[in-house]
C-alpha positions, 0 to 999 in steps of 0.5 A: 069667707073665702076669697074667690079665684082670681084667675086673671093673671094665671096665663101670665104666671104660667108663661113666667114659669114656663120661661123660668123652666126653659132657663133651667134647661138652658143653664143645666145643659151649659153646666154639663157641657163646661164643667168636669162632671162624673157621667153619673152626675151627667146622667142625672142632670140629664134626667132632671131636664127630661123631667123639666120639659114634661113640666113645659108641656104641662105649662103649655097645656094649662096655659091653653086651658086658661087662654080659653077660660079667659076668652069664654069669660071666667065662669064664676068659681067659688 
């Protein structure tokens, strides 16, 4: 029998993932600013950071959904 879905800590997990992604953006920006990179490498880092920012928006939407579900008492999902 499958374990029931436990969503009690989803908000916290998503928040941690968002914070990790924000940290990765900052680290990448510092790397670009303080390292001798070729322009091509800088562009790759900038594009990756844009994808990270998209992920953050997704995390924020999921966090909002999970917080709403938490307030509504999480319907039973099995």
